C-alpha positions as CSV (number, residue, x, y, z in Angstrom):
1,M,-6.5,1.8,-21.4
2,S,-7.1,1.4,-17.6
3,Q,-8.6,-1.5,-15.9
4,I,-11.5,-1.3,-13.4
5,Y,-10.7,-2.2,-9.8
6,N,-12.2,-5.5,-8.8
7,P,-12.3,-6.0,-5.0
8,D,-13.7,-9.6,-5.5
9,A,-10.3,-10.6,-6.9
10,V,-8.7,-10.3,-3.5
11,P,-7.1,-13.7,-2.5
12,N,-9.0,-16.0,-0.1
13,F,-6.2,-16.0,2.4
14,I,-7.6,-12.7,3.7
15,R,-10.4,-14.6,5.3
16,T,-7.8,-16.4,7.6
17,L,-5.7,-13.3,8.3
18,K,-8.7,-11.2,9.4
19,P,-7.1,-7.7,8.8
20,W,-10.1,-6.1,10.3
21,D,-9.0,-7.4,13.7
22,D,-5.3,-6.5,13.5
23,P,-4.0,-3.1,12.4
24,D,-0.5,-4.4,11.5
25,T,-1.9,-7.1,9.2
26,A,-4.2,-4.4,7.7
27,K,-1.2,-2.2,7.0
28,T,0.7,-4.9,5.2
29,L,-2.3,-5.9,3.1
30,I,-3.1,-2.3,2.2
31,E,0.4,-1.7,1.0
32,Q,0.5,-5.0,-1.0
33,T,-2.8,-4.2,-2.7
34,Q,-1.6,-0.8,-3.9
35,D,1.5,-2.4,-5.4
36,E,-0.7,-4.8,-7.3
37,T,-3.0,-2.1,-8.7
38,K,-0.5,0.2,-10.3
39,L,-2.2,0.1,-13.7
40,M,-5.7,0.2,-12.4
41,V,-8.2,3.0,-11.7
42,T,-8.8,2.4,-8.0
43,P,-10.9,3.9,-5.3
44,C,-9.1,5.5,-2.3
45,P,-8.1,2.6,0.0
46,R,-9.0,4.8,3.0
47,C,-12.5,6.2,2.1
48,G,-13.5,4.1,-0.9
49,M,-14.4,7.1,-3.1
50,K,-13.2,7.2,-6.7
51,R,-11.2,10.5,-6.2
52,M,-7.8,9.0,-6.9
53,N,-5.8,10.8,-9.6
54,P,-4.4,8.3,-12.2
55,A,-1.0,9.9,-11.7
56,K,-0.3,8.4,-8.2
57,V,2.1,11.2,-7.2
58,R,-0.8,13.7,-7.5
59,N,-2.5,12.0,-4.6
60,A,-1.6,12.2,-0.9
61,L,0.8,9.8,0.7
62,S,-0.6,8.3,3.9
63,R,1.1,9.1,7.1
64,Y,0.4,5.6,8.4
65,A,0.9,3.2,5.5
66,H,3.2,3.4,2.5
67,V,0.3,4.0,0.0
68,Y,-1.4,6.8,-1.8
69,I,-4.8,8.0,-0.7
70,C,-7.1,10.7,-2.1
71,P,-6.2,14.3,-1.4
72,E,-9.3,14.7,0.8
73,C,-8.2,11.8,3.0
74,G,-4.7,13.3,3.1
75,T,-6.2,16.4,4.6
76,D,-8.3,14.5,7.0
77,E,-5.2,12.5,8.1
78,A,-3.3,15.7,8.8
79,L,-6.2,17.2,10.8
80,R,-6.7,14.1,12.8
81,D,-3.0,13.8,13.4
82,M,-2.9,17.3,14.9
83,R,-5.7,16.4,17.3
84,N,-4.3,12.9,18.0
85,L,-7.4,11.2,16.6
86,V,-5.9,8.8,14.1
87,L,-8.2,6.5,12.1
88,P,-6.9,3.0,12.7
89,L,-5.8,1.2,9.5
90,N,-8.2,-1.7,10.3
91,R,-11.1,0.8,9.9
92,W,-10.1,1.9,6.4
93,W,-12.7,1.3,3.6
94,I,-10.6,-1.5,1.9
95,I,-10.4,-3.5,5.1
96,D,-14.2,-3.0,5.6
97,R,-14.7,-4.2,2.1
98,W,-12.7,-7.3,2.6
99,K,-14.5,-7.9,5.9
100,G,-17.8,-7.8,4.0
101,L,-16.5,-10.3,1.5
102,F,-14.6,-12.7,3.7
103,A,-15.7,-12.5,7.3
104,P,-18.3,-15.0,8.4
105,D,-21.7,-13.5,9.0
106,K,-23.7,-14.0,12.2
107,E,-25.1,-17.3,11.1
108,G,-21.6,-18.8,10.6
109,G,-21.5,-18.6,6.8
110,G,-18.9,-16.8,4.8
111,T,-19.2,-14.4,1.8
112,P,-16.9,-14.9,-1.1
């Protein structure tokens, strides 16, 4: 029986790390998150779509982080790489999701 991915279970320390501002921090957190979700049905960390195959090896391996991404994102990464138009890690869906949960809004409040 597989578990459902719960992005709200991400630790609060993400708020202080601000991975949406730093690609290196984003890479580290993306890789750690996939390690923690080995038994879960997860959306693609790059696009957020639920196109990931439960057998991780049937997905694409990202060229820029040591994680699996959906096959469509794998193709997109390859095409972008050929044109030197890499999508920065801090613009991946999972980082945007964390930003929506943990970054202060314009009025100074936070959203956990």
